[in-house]
N, C-alpha and C positions, 0 to 999 in steps of 0.2 A: 504494500500500500504506500501511497505517496505521503500520507500523513498518518503517523502511528496513533493519532488521537481520534481519527475518524475511520470507520470502516463502512462498507456498503453491502447491503443485502437487498438484491432485486431493486437496485437504484435508490434505496432508502438509507439514510445516514444513521449509523449506530456509534454513539460516542463511547470511547473506551480508554483505559489507562493500563499501562504495563508496569507491574511491580517487579523491579529487577531482583529484589531480595528474595521474594517468594516465587519468582518466575511464574506469575499468574496474570492473565488478562482480567480486568474488571470492566464490565459492560454496564452502560446506563440501562436500568430496568425499564424506565418509562419509554425509552426508544425501542426496546425489544417488544414491549407491550403494544406500541403503535404498529409495529410490523406484523405481529401475530394476530391482532384483533381488527386492524384496519379502522380503529376508532378515531374519531376526530377530537376526542377528549381523553387521550390515553392516561393523563395524570389522574383524572377522576376514576377511571377503570382500575388503575394501580392502587389508588387510595382505598377503594372499596375492597380490592383483593387483599391488601395488607390487613385490613380490619378482620376479614374472614380468616386469614391465616393465623392471626394472633388469637382469635377466639378458639380456633381449633387446636391451639397449642403447638402449631407447626414449628419445628426448629429452623425452617427456612427463614421465618421472620427474624429470628435472632441472629442470623448470619448475614443479613443485609447491612452493608456499611455505607458511609457517605463520603464522597470526595467532591472537591470543587471541579466543576466542568463548565466549559464554555457553552452558553446558550445562543439562540439565534440572534439575540440583540448584541452579541459580542461580549457580554459581561459574564462573570463566573459566579455560579451558585452551587450551594451544597446539593448534591444529587445522589439519590439512592442508586447504588451499584452492587453488582453481584459477580462472583467469579463464575467460571464455566460450570462447575458442579452445581452451584446454587441456581444458576440460570436455568439449567436443565430441569431442576425441581420445580421452578416457577412455570416453565413451559407445560409441565404435566398438569398444572392447575388451570391452564387456559385452553379450552377447546378451540382448535384452529387448524385449517388445512395446511397452514404454513409451518406447523410444528416440526414435522420430520425434516423438511428442507433446511429449517433453521438450525436444527440439531447438527446436521451435517456441516452447515456453514460454521457453526461455533467450533467444531472439531478441526476444521480446515484452518481457520484463522489461528487457533492456538498452535497447531503444528507448524504453520509457516513462521510464526514468531520465534519458536524454539529453533527452527532451522536458521533463521537470520541471526539469532544470538550466537550460534556456533560459527556461522559464516556470513558476516555482514554484506559480502558481495552479492548475496542472493537478493537482499532488499533493493540494492541498486539495479540489479537486472530486472526485477519486477517493475520498478519505476520506469526503466527504459522501455520495456514492452508496452506499458500503459500509455506513455507519451507517443510512441510510434503508432499505436492503435488510434490515437486521437488525431493523427495526421501532422504532427510537428516534424520539422526537418531535423536531420541528425546533428547539424551544427547548433541549432537552438537547444536541442536536448542536452548536448555536451555542456553548454553554458548553464542550463538549468540545474543539472546534477551538481555542478560545481558550486552553485549558490547554496545548495543544501548543506554541503560541507562547511562552507564559510559561515553560514548562519548558525550552524551547530557550534562552531568555534566561538562565535560571539556570545551565544546564550550560555555556554559553559563559563566564559569569562564573567558574564554578568552574575551568574550563580556564585562564583568565587568571591565576587565583591558584595554579596549579600542582597542582590536585587531579586525581588520575588516574581516568580512566574505568574503570568496573568496580566493584571492591570499595569504593573510597573514595567514589564516587558513591552507592553503595548505603547506606553507613554514614551519610552526610550526609542522604540522603533519609529514612532511618529516624529520624534525630534530628528532622527537621522534622515527620514524621508523628506521632511520639509526643508532640511538644510541642503540636500543635494538636488531634489526635484523642484523645489519652490512651491510644493503643494503638500498639504497634509495627506495622510494616508486616505482619509475619507474623500478628499477632493480628487485625489489621484484615481481612486476607484470609480468615482462619479464620472470623471472625464472619459474613462474607458467603458462606461455603461455597465459596471459590475455591481453586484449586490453581495451575495455570499461567496462568490468565486474567489479563488486565490489570486492576489494581485500579480505575484511573480509569474504565474502561469499565463499571464496575459501581457507580459512585457516583451518588447522587441529585444533583439540581441544586444543592441547598444544600451538600452535601459538596464538589462541584466548586468552588463559589464560595470556600469556606473554604480549600480546598487551594491555589487560585490566590492567595488573600491571603497564605497562609503562604510560598509560593515567591516571590511578588513582593516581600514584605517582606524575605526573606532576600537577594534580589538587590540591593535598594536599600541595605540595611545593609552588605553586602559591598563594594559600590561606594564607599560612604562611608568605611568603615573600612580597606579593603584588607588583609585578613588575610594574614600572611606565611607561615604554616605550617598543617598539617592541624588541630592542636588549636584554633587560632584560627578556622579555617573551621567547625569543629564547634560552637564557641561561638556563632558567628553564625547557623548553621542552627537551633540551639535557640532563639535570641532571635526569629528570624523566625517560627518555628512557634508560639512562645508568643503572639505578637500575634494570630494567628488563633485560638489556643486560648482566649484571653480573650474574643474575639468569640463563639466557640461557646458558652462558659459563659453569657454574657450572653443569647444567644438562648434557650438552654435555660431560663434563669431566667424570662424573660418569657413563654415559650410553655408551659412545663411539659412539654415533649417532648424526648426525646433526638434530637440531630442525627445521631449515628452509629447507623445501623440495619442490620439484615441485608438491607434492601430493595436492589434493584438497579435 
């Protein structure tokens, strides 16, 4: 999968989280309920089912845990999640024609993640095949895969500096984007006519290169300066983005063309 926090079952999004210590996937229960029931109000369905399970004294209820997951509004909320074993128990409580295919899907997703843990190259190969199937050029794909590596190096650095995943990551990313592109992340996505789609998946080769420069510069500056708090990290993010922003302006000056375009 391209994003280890999102999986797809028959075109529907299932939020998930990989626990490295336990080597377990945790899946959003309400997302699974939406897939299995086709309900337009899966949260209500799951709420009623939880009450039923609790009254029955089911141990499934006790094994549900909560993790912060990103919602459709881009914010993070505490979400009921379950590992594969518990999810299979929940499936048994929901009459659905999708039950058996979903069981097979859960098993496949878990197996693929264990494979990728042993051999990370498999994850790259799966991403490569997905982009090819979507019609992207080989040149663009090579750039896009490189952005994943660079982004990971940056988020690892942020975690080292005490930056929290979620809102703080988003704020720093926005600082970088605005500094190099001259647009906030929201404005950038609006320019390209995007809603929930991944912005990087809709960048041109040149946009990807400049975004990589911005994130690489931010990582390098952070490693050198070792910011101690969030305001300092924010300043570093802006400085890293500005380096790429200056490069963008120079390119535009020499070519007479805008680098940031609605093109995808």
